[in-house]
Each structure stands twice: as C-alpha cells, then as structure tokens.
C-alpha positions as CSV (number, residue, x, y, z in Angstrom):
1,M,0.0,0.0,0.0
2,K,2.9,2.4,0.6
3,Q,4.0,1.9,-3.0
4,R,0.5,2.9,-4.1
5,L,0.6,6.2,-2.2
6,D,4.2,6.8,-3.3
7,T,3.2,6.4,-6.9
8,L,0.4,9.0,-6.5
9,K,2.7,11.4,-4.6
10,N,5.3,11.2,-7.3
11,E,2.8,12.2,-9.9
12,L,1.8,15.4,-8.0
13,K,3.6,18.7,-8.5
14,N,4.4,21.1,-5.7
15,N,1.0,22.9,-5.5
16,Q,-1.2,19.9,-6.3
17,A,-3.2,17.7,-4.0
18,I,-5.7,14.9,-4.5
19,L,-8.7,14.2,-2.2
20,I,-9.9,10.6,-2.1
21,T,-13.4,10.0,-0.6
22,G,-14.7,6.8,-2.2
23,D,-14.9,3.8,0.1
24,I,-13.1,1.4,-2.2
25,N,-10.4,3.9,-3.1
26,R,-9.8,4.6,0.6
27,L,-9.5,0.9,1.3
28,Y,-7.1,0.5,-1.7
29,L,-4.8,3.2,-0.4
30,T,-5.0,2.7,3.3
31,G,-6.0,-1.0,3.9
32,F,-8.7,0.3,6.2
33,K,-12.4,-0.4,5.5
34,S,-14.8,2.3,6.7
35,S,-18.0,4.0,5.7
36,A,-16.6,7.5,6.1
37,G,-13.4,9.4,5.8
38,A,-11.0,10.9,3.2
39,V,-7.4,10.7,2.2
40,V,-5.6,13.8,1.2
41,I,-2.4,13.3,-0.7
42,T,0.3,15.9,-1.7
43,N,3.7,15.2,-3.2
44,K,5.2,15.3,0.3
45,T,2.6,13.7,2.6
46,A,-0.6,11.7,2.9
47,V,-3.2,12.2,5.6
48,F,-6.2,9.9,6.4
49,L,-9.1,11.8,7.9
50,I,-11.5,9.5,9.7
51,D,-14.5,9.7,12.0
52,F,-13.4,9.6,15.7
53,R,-15.2,6.2,16.1
54,Y,-12.7,4.5,13.9
55,F,-9.6,6.4,15.0
56,E,-7.8,3.8,17.1
57,K,-8.2,1.0,14.6
58,A,-7.4,3.2,11.6
59,K,-4.2,4.4,13.3
60,E,-3.2,0.8,14.0
61,V,-3.8,-0.3,10.4
62,V,-2.3,2.8,8.7
63,E,0.9,2.6,10.9
64,K,1.2,-1.1,10.1
65,H,0.8,-0.8,6.3
66,L,2.1,2.7,5.6
67,K,4.9,3.1,8.0
68,G,4.5,6.7,9.2
69,G,1.2,7.7,7.7
70,N,-0.9,10.2,9.4
71,V,-4.4,9.6,10.8
72,I,-6.5,12.5,12.0
73,A,-9.9,12.0,13.7
74,E,-12.7,14.2,12.4
75,Y,-15.1,15.5,15.0
76,T,-18.5,16.7,14.1
77,I,-19.7,19.5,16.3
78,A,-23.5,19.9,16.5
79,N,-25.1,23.2,17.4
80,N,-27.9,22.4,19.8
81,Q,-30.0,25.4,20.2
C-alpha cells in the first residue's frame, strides 16, 4: 500500500493535492475499511481523515501498512439550540 501512495505522490507537482473520498479507493490506499473518511495526498505527505469512532483501529492499520502515515480524527460539532 505504501507503494500505491508513493506512486500517487510522485505524480503530483508542488502545488497539487488529491482528495480521495470513495470507500473502495480509501480501502485500496490505506488498507482500512470504513463507511466514512477521506485521504488527502500531496507530493510530500498523505493524511487519512477519519471519524473519531474509527480512529484507534485506523491508526493501527495505517501505521502497520504505511509506515509513518498520518491519521487524523474528524469531529462533528452539532449546534444544539
């Protein structure tokens, strides 16, 4: 999986990024199956944005398969008025 991300990163120029939101594409790039989340890739880094419910497991999977990938938990804030 690291090779897949590295291939994408090498295709991107300095000011370019790609946003991956599809379930199958996220699984292909991260090895983690989830119903929500996104992967943001630049030529220097890749970040997996995931719902806080999946954070611990996602971090475990990404660190195992991607060696140093970043996982960030998304938090949804509801305005209860």
